[in-house]
N, C-alpha and C positions, 0 to 999 in steps of 0.2 A: 491104503499109501497117501501120504500128503502132497499137498499139490507142488507145496516148494522141494521137497526130496524127488516126485514124478519131472520136475522141473529140471534141476540140477544132474539125474540121472539124466535126460535128455539131452543137456550141454555137454557132457560128458559122451556119450556116444558119439556127436556130432565132433567135437574135441579130437575123440581118438582116429574117426574117417579122414579127417581135413589136413592127419599127418600121412596122410598117405597122397595128397597134390604133389608135392616134390622132396619131402624131409625121407619119406620111410622109401616108400615103391618109383612110382606109381603101379600099382595095380587095378588102377581105374573105378576102385568102389568106392574113393569121391566125387565122379562123373553124377551127376545128379541126376540120369537113368536110371542109375545102377543105386545110389545110394535113397532117394526117392524109394523106390519103389520098396527096396527090403525093410528102408527105417517103416514105411505105411503099411504095409505085413506084417512085424510087431508090434503095429497098435491096431490094428483088426482091418487096416483099409486100404487093401495096399492097391486099388484102383485107382480113389484120389489121390493118395502118392504116388502112383502113375504118371498121371495127371500134372500135377507139378511138378517133377522130373521131368519129363515130356517138353515142359513150355520153359523150364527152367535150362532146361537144353539147350533149346532153338536158340535163347537169347545169349548164350554164350560160349557160340559156337567160333565166334571174332576171337573170343579174350582165351586160348587157349594157353595154358600154363604153361607155355615151352621152354624150355632154361632159366637166366634171370628173367624172364615176363612179369609183371607183377600187375594186376588187374582184378578188380571186383570178385572176392574168391565167392566160385560158383557152389561147393559143397557146403560151405557156411550157409548161404543161401537155400538151399535145397533144404540141410537139415533146420535148418528154422521155421522155414517154410513149410514142413511138414510137420512139425512139432507144436507149431499153433493151428495147425487146421485140424489136427485131430487130434492131439492133446486136451489138457483141461482148458485151455480159451475159446476154442471151438469155432473160429474164425471160419469165415467162408474161403473160400480158396483165390481170390482175389485180394483180400486184404491178408494171407498167408504169403503170396505171391510177393506184393510191394513190401510186406515188412523181412522178408528174405533177402530181396535185391538190397534196399538198406542198409542190412546186419553183412551179407557180403560187401559193402562198399565202404559200409565201419572200419571191416577187419580188413583191409587195404590199405585204407591209412594209420590204424594202429601196428600192424604188420612193418609198411614202411618203415616205423622208429625201431621194432625189434633188429629187424634187417642192420639199423645202422648203428645199435648196440651189442648186435653180433659180432660186427664185420670189426669194429673197434677190440671187442675181447679175442678174434681171431688174430689179430696182429700182436698181444698181447701173448698170447699161444705161443705163435710162430717165434718170437723172441724167446720167450723159453726152451723152445727145442732148439733152439742154435748153441742155448748154452749145457745143454743136455738133459732139461727137466720136460720131458713132454706130458702135455696135460692133453692132447688129443681126445682118449675115453671122457675125460669131466668135460671137456666143448661138448662135444656130441651130446654128451645127458643134459648134458644143464640148457642145452640150445631145443633139442625137444621138449624137454618139460618147461620151459616158459612158452615155449607154441601154445601147447595141451593147456596151460595155466592162461595164459591168453582169449585162444580162443571157446572155450570153455566159460569164461565170464561172462564174455562180450555176450555170446550165443544167451545166456544165462540173462544176462539186463535186458535183451531185447526181448524174451520171451515174457517180464513181468512189466515192461511196459508197452507194448503192442498193444493187450487187450485193452485197457482202457482207452487209448490214443483212437483204436479203430471203432469202439463205440461212439468215442464223439462224432468222428467222422461220417460216423454210417448214418447220425440222424439229418443230414444232409442230402436230401435223394437224390439233389444232383450230382455229386462231387461222388455218391455211390454208385451211380449210373455209369459215371466217364470212367470212373476206374473198374466196374466192372466189363466195360468194353473195351478200355485198354488191354485189361489181362487178358480178352480174346483176343485181342490185333496186334501185341506188340510179339509175341514168339513167331508168327508166321510175318510179320515186318522183316524180324532180324534172321528169319531164313533168308527172307528175298534177298536181302542186304552183302550174306555169307555170298550167297551161290551169286552175283551180280558181283562181288571182290573176285569170287575165283574165276568169274566167266572173262576178265580182263585183265587176269595174268596171261604173261606171252607165255 
């Protein structure tokens, strides 16, 4: 199987899992602590998938997708990280971790625009419904398809560009060492921040 086909397939799997965040479920399949080990197991390395999943889960504790809240996408981050570390690119864990975070942040920016487009389409569908022409089914289907395509394309692009970028960064030993140390420390810092936030709540 070619690298291109494998990359597209992985991107499609992540896009399908991402629909669980708010559009379909939630069944919690999109949480990093679930998605990453499952994807890792499918790629033959569940332990490395679990490490990435745990790290990204800790980093996402304060940004749970409740209601209309929109922050960096933890499902996209976890899926992208696992595919980069266990797929053809074979990045080290810290490389997949940071590339995954970037993918999750990019998804947030693109989804913000997609939500604006959906809102406009929703208003149009509402006007049609008031005239007796209900397009609710078409609206829901097109929204899911647009979300899936957008996510798959974004993940695919990150998977294609992350490896050469990481190769360049890894040549700088100071940068590579700093990223490795940050990868180890960041999840625990995020966990501490989340615990402090809970402690301060009345």
